[in-house]
NULUM-260139 format. One record per residue (C-alpha): residue in one letter; x, y negated, z negated; residue number from 1. Coordinates in Angstrom, 1 decimal, padded with zeros to 4 digits. Layout:
<r rest="a" east="X" north="Y" up="Z" nr="NUM"/>
...
This chain:
<r rest="m" east="000.0" north="000.0" up="000.0" nr="1"/>
<r rest="t" east="001.3" north="-003.5" up="000.9" nr="2"/>
<r rest="f" east="000.6" north="-006.5" up="-001.3" nr="3"/>
<r rest="r" east="000.3" north="-009.9" up="000.3" nr="4"/>
<r rest="p" east="002.7" north="-012.5" up="-001.2" nr="5"/>
<r rest="h" east="000.0" north="-014.9" up="-002.3" nr="6"/>
<r rest="l" east="-001.9" north="-012.1" up="-004.0" nr="7"/>
<r rest="m" east="001.3" north="-011.0" up="-005.9" nr="8"/>
<r rest="a" east="001.8" north="-014.6" up="-007.0" nr="9"/>
<r rest="l" east="-001.8" north="-014.8" up="-008.3" nr="10"/>
<r rest="v" east="-001.4" north="-011.6" up="-010.2" nr="11"/>
<r rest="f" east="001.8" north="-012.9" up="-011.8" nr="12"/>
<r rest="v" east="000.1" north="-016.2" up="-012.8" nr="13"/>
<r rest="v" east="-002.8" north="-014.3" up="-014.4" nr="14"/>
<r rest="i" east="-000.5" north="-012.1" up="-016.4" nr="15"/>
<r rest="l" east="001.6" north="-015.1" up="-017.5" nr="16"/>
<r rest="m" east="-001.6" north="-017.0" up="-018.7" nr="17"/>
<r rest="t" east="-002.9" north="-013.9" up="-020.5" nr="18"/>
<r rest="s" east="000.4" north="-013.4" up="-022.2" nr="19"/>
<r rest="s" east="000.6" north="-017.0" up="-023.3" nr="20"/>
<r rest="k" east="-002.9" north="-016.8" up="-024.7" nr="21"/>
<r rest="i" east="-002.1" north="-013.7" up="-026.7" nr="22"/>
<r rest="q" east="001.1" north="-015.3" up="-028.0" nr="23"/>
<r rest="a" east="-000.8" north="-018.4" up="-028.9" nr="24"/>
<r rest="q" east="-003.4" north="-016.4" up="-030.8" nr="25"/>
<r rest="i" east="-000.6" north="-014.5" up="-032.7" nr="26"/>
<r rest="e" east="001.0" north="-017.8" up="-033.7" nr="27"/>
<r rest="t" east="-002.4" north="-019.1" up="-034.8" nr="28"/>
<r rest="n" east="-003.1" north="-016.0" up="-036.9" nr="29"/>
<r rest="k" east="000.4" north="-016.3" up="-038.5" nr="30"/>
<r rest="s" east="-000.3" north="-020.0" up="-039.3" nr="31"/>
<r rest="i" east="-003.6" north="-019.1" up="-040.9" nr="32"/>
<r rest="e" east="-001.9" north="-016.4" up="-043.0" nr="33"/>
<r rest="m" east="000.9" north="-018.8" up="-044.1" nr="34"/>
<r rest="t" east="-001.4" north="-021.7" up="-045.0" nr="35"/>
<r rest="s" east="-004.4" north="-019.8" up="-046.4" nr="36"/>
<r rest="e" east="-005.3" north="-020.9" up="-049.9" nr="37"/>
<r rest="l" east="-007.7" north="-019.4" up="-052.4" nr="38"/>
<r rest="i" east="-011.0" north="-021.3" up="-052.8" nr="39"/>
<r rest="q" east="-011.3" north="-023.2" up="-056.0" nr="40"/>
<r rest="p" east="-014.8" north="-023.1" up="-057.5" nr="41"/>
<r rest="p" east="-016.3" north="-026.4" up="-058.4" nr="42"/>
<r rest="y" east="-015.2" north="-027.7" up="-061.9" nr="43"/>
<r rest="l" east="-017.9" north="-027.9" up="-064.5" nr="44"/>
<r rest="k" east="-019.8" north="-031.0" up="-065.5" nr="45"/>
<r rest="a" east="-022.3" north="-031.8" up="-068.3" nr="46"/>
<r rest="g" east="-025.6" north="-030.1" up="-067.6" nr="47"/>
<r rest="d" east="-024.1" north="-027.0" up="-065.9" nr="48"/>
<r rest="t" east="-024.9" north="-023.5" up="-066.9" nr="49"/>
<r rest="v" east="-022.5" north="-020.8" up="-068.0" nr="50"/>
<r rest="a" east="-023.5" north="-017.1" up="-068.0" nr="51"/>
<r rest="i" east="-022.1" north="-014.9" up="-070.7" nr="52"/>
<r rest="v" east="-021.7" north="-011.3" up="-069.6" nr="53"/>
<r rest="a" east="-020.0" north="-008.1" up="-070.9" nr="54"/>
<r rest="p" east="-018.5" north="-006.1" up="-068.1" nr="55"/>
<r rest="s" east="-016.3" north="-004.0" up="-070.3" nr="56"/>
<r rest="g" east="-016.2" north="-002.8" up="-073.9" nr="57"/>
<r rest="i" east="-019.0" north="-002.6" up="-076.5" nr="58"/>
<r rest="l" east="-019.8" north="-005.7" up="-078.6" nr="59"/>
<r rest="k" east="-020.6" north="-003.9" up="-081.9" nr="60"/>
<r rest="n" east="-021.3" north="-006.4" up="-084.7" nr="61"/>
<r rest="r" east="-020.0" north="-009.3" up="-082.5" nr="62"/>
<r rest="e" east="-023.3" north="-011.3" up="-082.3" nr="63"/>
<r rest="g" east="-021.7" north="-014.0" up="-084.4" nr="64"/>
<r rest="e" east="-018.9" north="-014.7" up="-081.9" nr="65"/>
<r rest="v" east="-021.3" north="-014.9" up="-079.0" nr="66"/>
<r rest="q" east="-023.3" north="-017.4" up="-081.0" nr="67"/>
<r rest="h" east="-020.1" north="-019.4" up="-081.6" nr="68"/>
<r rest="a" east="-019.5" north="-019.4" up="-077.8" nr="69"/>
<r rest="i" east="-023.1" north="-020.6" up="-077.1" nr="70"/>
<r rest="q" east="-022.7" north="-023.5" up="-079.6" nr="71"/>
<r rest="l" east="-019.3" north="-024.4" up="-078.3" nr="72"/>
<r rest="l" east="-020.7" north="-024.7" up="-074.7" nr="73"/>
<r rest="k" east="-023.6" north="-026.8" up="-076.0" nr="74"/>
<r rest="s" east="-021.2" north="-029.1" up="-077.8" nr="75"/>
<r rest="w" east="-019.7" north="-029.8" up="-074.4" nr="76"/>
<r rest="g" east="-023.0" north="-030.6" up="-072.8" nr="77"/>
<r rest="l" east="-023.3" north="-027.2" up="-071.1" nr="78"/>
<r rest="h" east="-026.1" north="-024.6" up="-071.1" nr="79"/>
<r rest="a" east="-025.6" north="-021.0" up="-071.8" nr="80"/>
<r rest="v" east="-027.5" north="-017.9" up="-070.7" nr="81"/>
<r rest="v" east="-026.7" north="-014.4" up="-072.1" nr="82"/>
<r rest="g" east="-026.9" north="-011.3" up="-069.9" nr="83"/>
<r rest="e" east="-029.7" north="-008.9" up="-070.7" nr="84"/>
<r rest="h" east="-027.3" north="-006.1" up="-071.6" nr="85"/>
<r rest="v" east="-024.5" north="-007.9" up="-073.4" nr="86"/>
<r rest="f" east="-025.4" north="-006.1" up="-076.7" nr="87"/>
<r rest="s" east="-026.3" north="-002.8" up="-075.1" nr="88"/>
<r rest="k" east="-024.5" north="000.3" up="-076.2" nr="89"/>
<r rest="a" east="-023.4" north="003.2" up="-074.0" nr="90"/>
<r rest="n" east="-020.6" north="005.1" up="-075.8" nr="91"/>
<r rest="h" east="-017.4" north="003.0" up="-075.4" nr="92"/>
<r rest="f" east="-019.1" north="000.4" up="-073.2" nr="93"/>
<r rest="a" east="-021.5" north="-002.6" up="-073.4" nr="94"/>
<r rest="g" east="-024.2" north="-000.7" up="-071.6" nr="95"/>
<r rest="t" east="-024.0" north="001.8" up="-068.8" nr="96"/>
<r rest="d" east="-022.0" north="001.0" up="-065.7" nr="97"/>
<r rest="d" east="-025.2" north="000.0" up="-063.9" nr="98"/>
<r rest="e" east="-026.4" north="-002.2" up="-066.7" nr="99"/>
<r rest="r" east="-023.1" north="-004.1" up="-067.0" nr="100"/>
<r rest="c" east="-022.9" north="-004.4" up="-063.2" nr="101"/>
<r rest="a" east="-026.4" north="-005.7" up="-063.1" nr="102"/>
<r rest="d" east="-025.7" north="-008.6" up="-065.5" nr="103"/>
<r rest="l" east="-022.5" north="-009.6" up="-063.7" nr="104"/>
<r rest="q" east="-024.1" north="-009.3" up="-060.3" nr="105"/>
<r rest="k" east="-027.1" north="-011.5" up="-061.4" nr="106"/>
<r rest="a" east="-024.7" north="-014.2" up="-062.6" nr="107"/>
<r rest="m" east="-022.6" north="-014.0" up="-059.5" nr="108"/>
<r rest="d" east="-025.7" north="-014.3" up="-057.3" nr="109"/>
<r rest="d" east="-027.5" north="-017.1" up="-059.2" nr="110"/>
<r rest="p" east="-026.8" north="-020.5" up="-057.6" nr="111"/>
<r rest="k" east="-027.7" north="-022.2" up="-060.9" nr="112"/>
<r rest="i" east="-024.7" north="-020.6" up="-062.7" nr="113"/>
<r rest="s" east="-021.5" north="-022.5" up="-062.6" nr="114"/>
<r rest="a" east="-019.2" north="-020.2" up="-064.5" nr="115"/>
<r rest="i" east="-019.2" north="-016.6" up="-065.7" nr="116"/>
<r rest="w" east="-017.7" north="-016.2" up="-069.2" nr="117"/>
<r rest="c" east="-016.8" north="-012.6" up="-070.2" nr="118"/>
<r rest="a" east="-017.7" north="-011.8" up="-073.8" nr="119"/>
<r rest="r" east="-014.8" north="-009.4" up="-074.4" nr="120"/>
<r rest="g" east="-012.3" north="-007.1" up="-072.7" nr="121"/>
<r rest="g" east="-011.5" north="-003.6" up="-073.9" nr="122"/>
<r rest="y" east="-011.9" north="-001.1" up="-071.1" nr="123"/>
<r rest="g" east="-014.6" north="-000.6" up="-068.4" nr="124"/>
<r rest="t" east="-014.4" north="-003.3" up="-065.8" nr="125"/>
<r rest="v" east="-012.6" north="-001.1" up="-063.3" nr="126"/>
<r rest="r" east="-015.7" north="001.2" up="-063.3" nr="127"/>
<r rest="i" east="-018.0" north="-001.4" up="-061.8" nr="128"/>
<r rest="l" east="-015.7" north="-003.1" up="-059.2" nr="129"/>
<r rest="d" east="-016.9" north="-001.0" up="-056.3" nr="130"/>
<r rest="k" east="-020.6" north="-001.8" up="-057.2" nr="131"/>
<r rest="l" east="-020.2" north="-005.5" up="-056.8" nr="132"/>
<r rest="n" east="-021.4" north="-007.5" up="-053.8" nr="133"/>
<r rest="y" east="-019.8" north="-010.9" up="-053.1" nr="134"/>
<r rest="t" east="-022.2" north="-012.1" up="-050.3" nr="135"/>
<r rest="k" east="-024.1" north="-014.6" up="-052.4" nr="136"/>
<r rest="f" east="-021.1" north="-015.5" up="-054.6" nr="137"/>
<r rest="k" east="-019.3" north="-016.7" up="-051.5" nr="138"/>
<r rest="e" east="-022.2" north="-019.1" up="-050.8" nr="139"/>
<r rest="n" east="-022.0" north="-020.5" up="-054.4" nr="140"/>
<r rest="p" east="-018.5" north="-019.8" up="-055.9" nr="141"/>
<r rest="k" east="-018.2" north="-020.1" up="-059.7" nr="142"/>
<r rest="w" east="-015.4" north="-019.6" up="-062.2" nr="143"/>
<r rest="l" east="-014.8" north="-016.2" up="-063.7" nr="144"/>
<r rest="i" east="-013.3" north="-016.6" up="-067.2" nr="145"/>
<r rest="g" east="-011.6" north="-013.9" up="-069.3" nr="146"/>
<r rest="y" east="-008.4" north="-012.0" up="-069.8" nr="147"/>
<r rest="s" east="-007.1" north="-008.5" up="-070.7" nr="148"/>
<r rest="d" east="-009.3" north="-005.9" up="-069.1" nr="149"/>
<r rest="i" east="-010.9" north="-008.7" up="-067.0" nr="150"/>
<r rest="t" east="-007.7" north="-008.7" up="-065.1" nr="151"/>
<r rest="a" east="-009.4" north="-006.1" up="-062.8" nr="152"/>
<r rest="l" east="-012.0" north="-008.7" up="-061.9" nr="153"/>
<r rest="h" east="-009.4" north="-011.5" up="-061.4" nr="154"/>
<r rest="n" east="-007.7" north="-009.2" up="-058.9" nr="155"/>
<r rest="q" east="-010.9" north="-008.6" up="-057.1" nr="156"/>
<r rest="m" east="-011.7" north="-012.3" up="-057.0" nr="157"/>
<r rest="h" east="-008.2" north="-013.0" up="-055.7" nr="158"/>
<r rest="k" east="-008.8" north="-010.3" up="-052.9" nr="159"/>
<r rest="e" east="-012.1" north="-012.0" up="-052.0" nr="160"/>
<r rest="g" east="-010.4" north="-015.3" up="-051.7" nr="161"/>
<r rest="f" east="-011.2" north="-017.2" up="-055.0" nr="162"/>
<r rest="q" east="-009.3" north="-018.7" up="-057.9" nr="163"/>
<r rest="s" east="-010.3" north="-017.7" up="-061.4" nr="164"/>
<r rest="l" east="-009.5" north="-018.6" up="-065.0" nr="165"/>
<r rest="h" east="-007.4" north="-016.5" up="-067.3" nr="166"/>
<r rest="a" east="-008.6" north="-017.9" up="-070.7" nr="167"/>
<r rest="l" east="-010.2" north="-017.0" up="-074.0" nr="168"/>
<r rest="m" east="-013.3" north="-014.9" up="-074.3" nr="169"/>
<r rest="c" east="-016.3" north="-015.2" up="-076.6" nr="170"/>
<r rest="v" east="-014.9" north="-012.7" up="-079.2" nr="171"/>
<r rest="s" east="-011.8" north="-014.8" up="-079.4" nr="172"/>
<r rest="l" east="-013.7" north="-017.5" up="-081.3" nr="173"/>
<r rest="p" east="-013.3" north="-017.5" up="-085.1" nr="174"/>
<r rest="n" east="-015.6" north="-019.3" up="-087.5" nr="175"/>
<r rest="d" east="-013.2" north="-022.2" up="-087.6" nr="176"/>
<r rest="i" east="-012.2" north="-023.0" up="-084.1" nr="177"/>
<r rest="s" east="-009.7" north="-025.6" up="-085.3" nr="178"/>
<r rest="t" east="-007.4" north="-022.6" up="-086.0" nr="179"/>
<r rest="i" east="-007.1" north="-022.1" up="-082.2" nr="180"/>
<r rest="k" east="-007.1" north="-025.8" up="-081.3" nr="181"/>
<r rest="e" east="-004.8" north="-025.6" up="-078.3" nr="182"/>
<r rest="t" east="-006.5" north="-022.5" up="-076.9" nr="183"/>
<r rest="v" east="-009.9" north="-024.2" up="-076.9" nr="184"/>
<r rest="a" east="-008.5" north="-027.6" up="-075.7" nr="185"/>
<r rest="t" east="-006.8" north="-026.1" up="-072.6" nr="186"/>
<r rest="f" east="-009.9" north="-024.1" up="-071.8" nr="187"/>
<r rest="k" east="-012.1" north="-027.1" up="-072.0" nr="188"/>
<r rest="s" east="-009.7" north="-029.3" up="-070.0" nr="189"/>
<r rest="t" east="-009.4" north="-026.8" up="-067.3" nr="190"/>
<r rest="i" east="-013.1" north="-025.9" up="-066.7" nr="191"/>
<r rest="f" east="-013.8" north="-029.7" up="-066.6" nr="192"/>
<r rest="g" east="-011.2" north="-030.3" up="-063.9" nr="193"/>
<r rest="q" east="-008.1" north="-031.4" up="-065.8" nr="194"/>
<r rest="p" east="-005.8" north="-028.4" up="-065.6" nr="195"/>
<r rest="v" east="-003.0" north="-028.5" up="-068.2" nr="196"/>
<r rest="d" east="000.7" north="-028.3" up="-067.2" nr="197"/>
<r rest="y" east="002.9" north="-026.5" up="-069.7" nr="198"/>
<r rest="t" east="006.3" north="-027.0" up="-071.2" nr="199"/>
<r rest="l" east="007.5" north="-023.8" up="-072.7" nr="200"/>
<r rest="k" east="010.0" north="-023.4" up="-075.5" nr="201"/>
<r rest="g" east="013.3" north="-022.0" up="-074.3" nr="202"/>
<r rest="s" east="014.7" north="-018.5" up="-074.6" nr="203"/>
<r rest="e" east="018.2" north="-017.0" up="-074.4" nr="204"/>
<r rest="y" east="016.6" north="-014.3" up="-072.2" nr="205"/>
<r rest="n" east="015.3" north="-016.8" up="-069.6" nr="206"/>
<r rest="r" east="016.7" north="-016.3" up="-066.1" nr="207"/>
<r rest="v" east="017.3" north="-019.9" up="-064.9" nr="208"/>
<r rest="g" east="015.9" north="-021.1" up="-061.5" nr="209"/>
<r rest="e" east="013.0" north="-022.8" up="-059.7" nr="210"/>
<r rest="a" east="010.2" north="-021.4" up="-057.7" nr="211"/>
<r rest="s" east="006.8" north="-022.4" up="-056.3" nr="212"/>
<r rest="g" east="003.8" north="-020.3" up="-055.3" nr="213"/>
<r rest="e" east="000.3" north="-019.1" up="-056.2" nr="214"/>
<r rest="l" east="000.0" north="-018.1" up="-059.9" nr="215"/>
<r rest="i" east="-001.3" north="-014.5" up="-060.1" nr="216"/>
<r rest="g" east="-001.4" north="-011.6" up="-062.6" nr="217"/>
<r rest="g" east="-002.8" north="-010.8" up="-066.0" nr="218"/>
<r rest="n" east="-002.6" north="-007.8" up="-068.2" nr="219"/>
<r rest="l" east="000.3" north="-005.5" up="-067.2" nr="220"/>
<r rest="t" east="-001.6" north="-002.2" up="-067.8" nr="221"/>
<r rest="i" east="-004.4" north="-003.3" up="-065.5" nr="222"/>
<r rest="l" east="-002.0" north="-004.6" up="-062.8" nr="223"/>
<r rest="h" east="-000.4" north="-001.2" up="-062.9" nr="224"/>
<r rest="t" east="-003.8" north="000.5" up="-062.8" nr="225"/>
<r rest="m" east="-004.7" north="-001.4" up="-059.6" nr="226"/>
<r rest="l" east="-001.7" north="000.0" up="-057.6" nr="227"/>
<r rest="g" east="-002.9" north="001.8" up="-054.5" nr="228"/>
<r rest="s" east="-006.3" north="000.2" up="-054.5" nr="229"/>
<r rest="e" east="-007.8" north="-002.8" up="-052.5" nr="230"/>
<r rest="e" east="-007.4" north="-004.9" up="-055.7" nr="231"/>
<r rest="s" east="-003.6" north="-004.4" up="-055.9" nr="232"/>
<r rest="l" east="-002.2" north="-007.9" up="-055.7" nr="233"/>
<r rest="d" east="-000.2" north="-009.2" up="-052.8" nr="234"/>
<r rest="t" east="002.8" north="-010.6" up="-054.7" nr="235"/>
<r rest="d" east="004.8" north="-012.0" up="-051.7" nr="236"/>
<r rest="g" east="005.9" north="-015.5" up="-052.4" nr="237"/>
<r rest="k" east="003.8" north="-015.6" up="-055.7" nr="238"/>
<r rest="i" east="004.5" north="-016.5" up="-059.3" nr="239"/>
<r rest="l" east="003.5" north="-013.5" up="-061.4" nr="240"/>
<r rest="f" east="002.2" north="-013.8" up="-065.0" nr="241"/>
<r rest="i" east="002.1" north="-010.7" up="-067.2" nr="242"/>
<r rest="e" east="001.0" north="-010.0" up="-070.8" nr="243"/>
<r rest="e" east="000.4" north="-006.9" up="-072.9" nr="244"/>
<r rest="i" east="-000.8" north="-005.6" up="-076.2" nr="245"/>
<r rest="g" east="-000.4" north="-002.4" up="-078.2" nr="246"/>
<r rest="e" east="002.0" north="-000.6" up="-076.0" nr="247"/>
<r rest="y" east="005.2" north="001.3" up="-076.6" nr="248"/>
<r rest="k" east="008.3" north="-000.2" up="-075.0" nr="249"/>
<r rest="y" east="008.8" north="002.9" up="-072.9" nr="250"/>
<r rest="h" east="005.3" north="002.4" up="-071.6" nr="251"/>
<r rest="v" east="006.1" north="-001.1" up="-070.5" nr="252"/>
<r rest="d" east="009.3" north="000.1" up="-068.8" nr="253"/>
<r rest="r" east="007.4" north="002.9" up="-067.1" nr="254"/>
<r rest="m" east="004.9" north="000.4" up="-065.7" nr="255"/>
<r rest="l" east="007.6" north="-002.0" up="-064.5" nr="256"/>
<r rest="q" east="009.4" north="000.9" up="-062.8" nr="257"/>
<r rest="s" east="006.2" north="002.0" up="-061.1" nr="258"/>
<r rest="l" east="005.5" north="-001.5" up="-059.9" nr="259"/>
<r rest="k" east="009.1" north="-001.9" up="-058.7" nr="260"/>
<r rest="r" east="009.0" north="001.4" up="-056.7" nr="261"/>
<r rest="a" east="005.8" north="000.1" up="-055.1" nr="262"/>
<r rest="g" east="007.6" north="-003.0" up="-053.9" nr="263"/>
<r rest="y" east="005.7" north="-005.3" up="-056.3" nr="264"/>
<r rest="f" east="008.8" north="-007.4" up="-057.0" nr="265"/>
<r rest="d" east="010.6" north="-007.3" up="-053.6" nr="266"/>
<r rest="n" east="009.4" north="-010.8" up="-052.4" nr="267"/>
<r rest="l" east="008.2" north="-012.2" up="-055.7" nr="268"/>
<r rest="s" east="009.1" north="-015.9" up="-056.3" nr="269"/>
<r rest="g" east="009.1" north="-016.0" up="-060.1" nr="270"/>
<r rest="l" east="007.9" north="-014.3" up="-063.3" nr="271"/>
<r rest="v" east="006.1" north="-015.8" up="-066.3" nr="272"/>
<r rest="v" east="006.0" north="-013.5" up="-069.3" nr="273"/>
<r rest="g" east="003.3" north="-014.1" up="-071.8" nr="274"/>
<r rest="d" east="002.7" north="-012.5" up="-075.2" nr="275"/>
<r rest="m" east="003.8" north="-009.0" up="-075.8" nr="276"/>
<r rest="t" east="001.6" north="-008.4" up="-078.8" nr="277"/>
<r rest="r" east="001.7" north="-005.7" up="-081.4" nr="278"/>
<r rest="m" east="004.3" north="-003.5" up="-079.7" nr="279"/>
<r rest="r" east="004.2" north="000.0" up="-081.0" nr="280"/>
<r rest="k" east="007.3" north="001.8" up="-082.4" nr="281"/>
<r rest="n" east="008.1" north="005.2" up="-081.0" nr="282"/>
<r rest="t" east="009.9" north="007.8" up="-083.1" nr="283"/>
<r rest="t" east="012.7" north="007.5" up="-080.7" nr="284"/>
<r rest="l" east="013.5" north="003.8" up="-080.7" nr="285"/>
<r rest="w" east="014.0" north="002.0" up="-077.4" nr="286"/>
<r rest="g" east="017.1" north="000.2" up="-078.5" nr="287"/>
<r rest="t" east="016.5" north="-003.3" up="-077.1" nr="288"/>
<r rest="s" east="014.0" north="-006.1" up="-077.3" nr="289"/>
<r rest="v" east="011.1" north="-006.2" up="-074.9" nr="290"/>
<r rest="e" east="012.6" north="-009.3" up="-073.3" nr="291"/>
<r rest="q" east="015.8" north="-007.4" up="-072.6" nr="292"/>
<r rest="l" east="013.8" north="-004.4" up="-071.4" nr="293"/>
<r rest="i" east="012.1" north="-006.6" up="-068.8" nr="294"/>
<r rest="l" east="015.4" north="-008.2" up="-067.7" nr="295"/>
<r rest="d" east="017.0" north="-004.8" up="-067.3" nr="296"/>
<r rest="a" east="014.1" north="-003.4" up="-065.3" nr="297"/>
<r rest="l" east="014.3" north="-006.3" up="-062.9" nr="298"/>
<r rest="s" east="018.1" north="-006.8" up="-062.9" nr="299"/>
<r rest="e" east="018.4" north="-006.3" up="-059.1" nr="300"/>
<r rest="y" east="016.2" north="-009.4" up="-058.3" nr="301"/>
<r rest="d" east="017.2" north="-013.0" up="-058.5" nr="302"/>
<r rest="f" east="013.9" north="-014.8" up="-059.0" nr="303"/>
<r rest="p" east="013.6" north="-017.0" up="-062.2" nr="304"/>
<r rest="i" east="012.0" north="-015.4" up="-065.3" nr="305"/>
<r rest="t" east="010.6" north="-017.4" up="-068.2" nr="306"/>
<r rest="f" east="009.4" north="-016.0" up="-071.5" nr="307"/>
<r rest="n" east="007.3" north="-017.7" up="-074.3" nr="308"/>
<r rest="m" east="004.2" north="-018.5" up="-072.3" nr="309"/>
<r rest="p" east="001.5" north="-018.7" up="-075.0" nr="310"/>
<r rest="a" east="-001.1" north="-016.7" up="-073.1" nr="311"/>
<r rest="g" east="-002.4" north="-013.2" up="-073.8" nr="312"/>
<r rest="h" east="-003.7" north="-011.5" up="-077.0" nr="313"/>
<r rest="e" east="-002.5" north="-014.0" up="-079.6" nr="314"/>
<r rest="k" east="-004.7" north="-016.7" up="-081.0" nr="315"/>
<r rest="d" east="-002.7" north="-019.3" up="-079.0" nr="316"/>
<r rest="n" east="-004.0" north="-018.3" up="-075.6" nr="317"/>
<r rest="r" east="-003.6" north="-021.1" up="-073.1" nr="318"/>
<r rest="a" east="-005.8" north="-021.3" up="-070.0" nr="319"/>
<r rest="l" east="-004.2" north="-020.5" up="-066.6" nr="320"/>
<r rest="i" east="-005.8" north="-020.9" up="-063.2" nr="321"/>
<r rest="l" east="-005.0" north="-017.7" up="-061.2" nr="322"/>
<r rest="g" east="-004.6" north="-018.3" up="-057.5" nr="323"/>
<r rest="k" east="-003.6" north="-022.0" up="-057.9" nr="324"/>
<r rest="e" east="-000.3" north="-023.3" up="-056.6" nr="325"/>
<r rest="v" east="002.3" north="-023.9" up="-059.3" nr="326"/>
<r rest="k" east="005.9" north="-024.9" up="-059.6" nr="327"/>
<r rest="l" east="008.0" north="-023.0" up="-062.2" nr="328"/>
<r rest="v" east="011.3" north="-024.5" up="-063.4" nr="329"/>
<r rest="v" east="013.2" north="-022.3" up="-065.8" nr="330"/>
<r rest="g" east="016.0" north="-023.3" up="-068.1" nr="331"/>
<r rest="k" east="017.5" north="-021.9" up="-071.2" nr="332"/>
<r rest="g" east="016.4" north="-024.8" up="-073.3" nr="333"/>
<r rest="q" east="012.8" north="-025.0" up="-071.9" nr="334"/>
<r rest="s" east="010.7" north="-024.2" up="-068.9" nr="335"/>
<r rest="t" east="007.9" north="-026.0" up="-067.2" nr="336"/>
<r rest="l" east="004.9" north="-024.7" up="-065.3" nr="337"/>
<r rest="k" east="003.0" north="-027.3" up="-063.3" nr="338"/>
<r rest="y" east="000.1" north="-027.2" up="-060.9" nr="339"/>
<r rest="l" east="000.9" north="-028.6" up="-057.5" nr="340"/>
<r rest="k" east="-002.7" north="-029.4" up="-056.2" nr="341"/>
């Protein structure tokens, strides 16, 4: 078969144009990936409504703390609604999986709700993740508030494209809230649109350096639990925050080693270590501090690491916006964590 010259030229032009369009689309997609940011739900204002739900552990004899939470919200000019099954009981959990999911889903779907405040953690959130539907939530995003086991929900919110708030829960409230003054103050400031930057006390264990990126993370055990699932975090270029409670040091090391082998730290920009509360003692002692354990486990990386972030399972539990861009500057004498936008 013989091609005419002008037909061959036309075919070449078509191929060239098609190739250019494909390349342009690839570049566009890359640009979208590089500049994509998590959606920030609207900050609260007086008159807004907060839903209190219990997606995790049972609230046995915890009615008082929930009432404290309701009164605190009212003192800020906010309304509170309590999920139907918050005080339900189903073995370890605050109601069956379906009941806990129903309360959370109702709050997620309701356009009149501006924030969802988890009553407590414990264990159980992971059991309802696959039951949740984000269709209506995406039409009216709202803040998810909690820590510990609620890390599973933070991860899912992150995957769905939304920022969330790592902060105190209802059962964190004592009779005298002046004893957790900074915890409450940073929580209030953040939900009302004035996120708090932090200056952290220094540590001899700090690995000096600077980094910027989205702040992600939460409870180390839950982050480890999410490995291999859709909710496992993309840590590339991010600042990771971790905290833990009631674990043996060798458990902490085992989780860090598992995360490391999964590539969790390969392209991480920085690490913020919160409270490592009530570490348990094994009959065979680990031999170093938990700070040194973390440094040893991550010795092959060069990203900055800061300790002494007052966030986690202690009374001083400062609010952190997960999914928001931050700048981390780590020194031996002090470190700073500042929001960029």
